Steps between C-alpha positions, in 0.01 A plus 500: 500500500689824593296778650567875528454709808582860500753601769553870432736681265755299315810660637812377664344296790307258270784434245840510675559155318632615169815519293835497695696769291865456408711799509599487128423689183615429146649784312224700319265191536132479412257245652140370512391326817185307604426393858250302668426486880229286660452496872262271672425543863217485758342809346477363133731525196656812366636489139713776360680525165753758391609597158805739456718656238850640582769690347836577634596865533868441521740200544400466881135627521185366359143653524187269474131568488252244636133446448352293790181304462303315773202277508172642644217327682339428164822311392572786253838640435543876506785750534567543881787738483811643313864473621803695384834326602862629474794255571865590504795270523757663735786268456664292238441126547775347706642851572464470881411235745130527391322658204278795588193681340220707586118504428241782506142448401179709499159347488153656441175316543281525198155589659623668819733771597712260682881493450809302610873586476760248548896522521737211557845363509574191279788272560647185368799286622642200326632205700640261238197372312263645755360854503329699779284788389331740749247790460458734791215751433316786660136551390300819573132482428238791509167591339120544546428142592810388680677633795836664476775261611848387447581132468810295450540193274776245473538237217782236473588227239760247555567348155707207362626577157471142367467590125400828345157368402412337844602658824323384826472740794336561835321833558417685809253796537438714807267806548249641724271197620663258252793260494520244222746248352512243229678348200552678183651444153638732240686464177644713211534422135745722304484575126688729283664811638332592834166344412381261773196344643458460872238300691421452872253275695454503876271353770504692827323377822412761756610443856254720678286241668219501253347171401577569125718762365718431193600694183581391150709742301631485139699734284603501129752779396634569164812723484658641170 
């Protein structure tokens, strides 16, 4: 049976394993997204869910609002934080040697005056039927219960575009006090117009020397 142990505020250090962002935005898209992240390590099990709604501000920029829930010591879910995210596609797909985008994110804890701001560069490069996606991010945290600090994060996905619905990949994550790698799968089902449903599933093993440190992540995203 999974147990829960509090390990401090649920900020960047605890959940670096998350979605690897692609640098693409559909023209004037809208989207709904659900994410689940479950990390089991020597300190217990941390479970987090995100629900978001997004609306494109232009052909290249989308703004999303996230409500983040986490499980407490009583196995009850409650709102842990709110996030506002802005993504911009800088280049057209295939225009240069790689496709580029940027990410900005602001997070506020629900019950504490703790904040986090994040900015990152998103890239994707295709090699035949393979794609290499990278996210390089700087994170600044401050507030009443955490110390002010700047951290770096690196995420990478090497994906084989077998068929649109099933695309296997290897993912790599690195941040302060954490390095992880593992298999992942993603797929996309397209409908009329620009309606499409995306799914992702990954299992990341931590390489930090702990006896047990692995993370399961899932994503469902509907764009229209």
